[in-house]
C-alpha positions in Angstrom: -23.9 25.3 -23.2 -20.4 26.7 -22.5 -19.2 26.3 -18.9 -19.0 29.7 -17.1 -15.9 30.6 -15.3 -16.0 31.1 -11.6 -16.6 34.6 -10.5 -15.2 35.4 -7.0 -17.0 38.5 -6.6 -20.4 37.3 -7.7 -19.9 34.0 -5.6 -19.2 36.2 -2.3 -22.4 38.3 -3.0 -24.3 35.1 -3.8 -23.3 33.3 -0.4 -24.1 36.6 1.6 -27.4 36.6 -0.2 -28.0 33.0 0.4 -27.3 33.4 4.2 -29.5 36.4 4.7 -32.4 34.5 3.0 -31.8 31.1 4.5 -30.5 31.8 8.1 -33.7 32.3 9.6 -34.7 30.0 12.5 -38.0 29.3 11.2 -36.5 28.1 8.0 -34.2 25.9 9.8 -37.1 24.2 11.8 -38.9 23.5 8.5 -35.8 22.2 6.5 -33.3 20.6 8.9 -35.4 17.5 9.6 -35.0 16.6 6.1 -31.2 16.8 5.9 -28.2 14.7 6.4 -25.3 15.4 8.7 -23.2 16.2 5.7 -25.8 18.3 4.3 -26.3 20.4 7.6 -22.4 20.6 7.7 -22.3 22.1 4.0 -24.9 24.7 4.8 -23.3 25.6 8.3 -20.1 26.1 6.1 -21.9 28.5 3.9 -23.3 30.5 6.9 -19.9 30.7 8.5 -18.4 32.0 5.3 -21.0 34.8 5.1 -20.3 35.8 8.7 -23.6 34.1 10.1 -22.1 32.2 12.9 -25.3 32.1 14.8 -27.3 30.8 12.0 -24.6 28.0 11.5 -24.9 27.0 15.3 -28.7 27.4 15.3 -29.1 25.0 12.2 -26.6 22.5 13.6 -28.4 22.6 17.0 -31.8 22.0 15.4 -30.4 19.0 13.6 -29.0 17.4 16.9 -32.2 18.2 18.7 -34.4 16.6 15.8 -35.2 12.9 15.6 -32.8 12.5 12.5 -30.7 9.7 13.9 -27.6 12.0 13.9 -24.5 10.3 14.8 -22.1 13.1 13.8 -22.9 15.9 16.2 -23.2 16.4 19.7 -26.5 17.6 21.3 -26.1 20.1 24.2 -26.7 17.2 26.6 -23.9 15.1 24.9 -21.4 17.9 25.2 -22.2 18.6 28.9 -21.6 14.8 29.5 -18.2 14.9 27.5 -17.2 18.1 29.7 -18.0 16.1 32.8 -15.8 13.4 31.5 -12.9 15.6 31.3 -12.8 16.2 27.5 -13.5 20.0 27.9 -16.0 19.7 25.0 -13.3 19.8 22.5 -13.8 16.9 20.2 -13.4 17.9 16.5 -13.6 16.1 13.3 -10.2 16.2 11.2 -9.9 19.6 9.9 -12.4 21.3 12.1 -10.0 22.8 14.7 -7.0 23.6 12.4 -7.9 24.3 8.8 -4.3 24.6 7.6 -1.1 22.8 8.1 2.2 24.5 8.8 3.4 24.0 5.3 0.4 26.3 4.3 1.8 29.0 6.5 5.1 28.8 4.8 3.2 29.1 1.3 1.4 32.1 2.5 4.6 33.8 3.8 6.4 33.1 0.4 3.4 34.6 -1.5 3.4 37.7 0.6 7.3 38.0 0.2 6.7 38.1 -3.5 9.2 37.7 -6.3 12.3 35.9 -5.8 10.6 33.7 -3.0 9.2 30.3 -2.9 8.2 27.5 -0.5 8.1 23.7 -0.5 6.3 21.4 2.2 7.9 19.1 4.6 6.6 15.7 5.6 2.8 15.7 5.8 2.9 19.3 5.8 4.3 19.2 9.3 6.7 22.1 8.5 7.6 24.2 5.4 10.6 25.7 4.0 10.7 29.3 2.7 13.5 30.3 0.5 14.9 32.6 -2.0 15.3 31.1 -5.5 19.0 32.4 -5.6 19.7 30.2 -2.5 20.7 33.2 -0.5 18.1 32.3 2.4 16.5 29.2 3.3 14.1 29.0 6.4 12.2 26.2 8.0 8.9 27.2 9.6 7.9 24.8 12.3 5.8 24.6 15.7 7.9 23.7 18.7 5.9 21.1 20.7 7.7 21.5 23.8 7.3 25.4 23.8 5.2 27.2 26.1 4.7 30.4 24.3 1.3 32.0 23.9 1.1 31.1 20.2 2.5 27.5 20.7 5.9 28.7 19.8 6.0 29.1 16.1 9.6 28.9 15.1 11.9 29.8 12.2 15.0 27.9 11.6 17.9 29.3 9.4 18.7 26.3 7.3 22.0 27.9 6.0 23.4 27.3 9.5 24.3 30.8 9.8 21.9 31.8 12.7 19.8 30.2 15.5 16.2 29.4 15.5 14.1 32.4 16.1 10.6 32.3 18.0 8.1 34.3 16.1 6.9 36.9 18.6 3.1 36.7 19.2 2.6 40.6 19.0 3.5 40.3 15.1 0.9 37.7 14.5 -2.9 38.5 13.7 -4.9 38.9 17.0 -7.8 36.6 15.7 -5.7 33.4 16.2 -6.0 30.2 14.1 -6.8 31.1 10.5 -9.8 29.3 9.0 -10.2 31.2 5.6 -7.9 32.0 2.9 -8.3 35.7 3.9 -7.2 34.9 7.3 -4.4 32.8 6.1 -3.2 35.8 3.8 -3.0 37.9 7.0 -0.8 35.3 8.7 1.3 35.2 5.5 1.9 38.8 5.7 2.7 39.0 9.3 5.2 36.2 8.7 6.7 37.8 5.7 7.2 41.1 7.6 9.0 39.2 10.5 11.2 37.2 7.9 12.3 40.5 6.2 13.0 42.2 9.6 15.3 39.5 10.5 17.0 38.1 7.4 16.7 41.2 5.4 16.9 41.5 1.5 16.6 43.8 -1.3 13.6 45.9 -1.8 12.1 43.7 -4.6 12.9 40.5 -2.7 10.9 41.6 0.5 8.1 43.7 -1.3 5.1 42.4 0.9 2.0 42.0 -1.3 -0.5 44.7 -0.7 -3.8 43.8 1.0 
């Protein structure tokens, strides 16, 4: 049987339909006791992708409150104990809190800037370089760990040495905060592309921001 090619539209519809059918609390109570931590996390991820955050939280809570021997999630009691210990309840598995590295932001910006632009990652993705293929512009995108800006001081350095580092103003960035989906990262890329174009200029074709 020939292998079917992925269909993003049908996949999106299928995820939404799955979430609408499976997201009830009663279904969770029936199914969750038989699931492992990884299986619950996978289902919660599908729910979140469909916008069913409450279902994701409910299934995870049911899992932690059930006698499954779960070692990978906090019960409400465990979370309260961690807050009392001063951790603020912010213990995350790798990738849970930040889904993308800085190099991904650079890739998204270059994609939005369009023809004539490219990007390459820095060490371990800790920074990214956005540049024109003709060598006219080369910019390093990085996070200033010592900064105190409202967005953590996202910076752009002019690698040609012709200008000072520029702070990306918080008001030009998406107001939903940290991106966790490709669509949200695309919005960050558009915002960064607009900022880069406004500061470093370029021809219309170079700085044509990809339509949403």
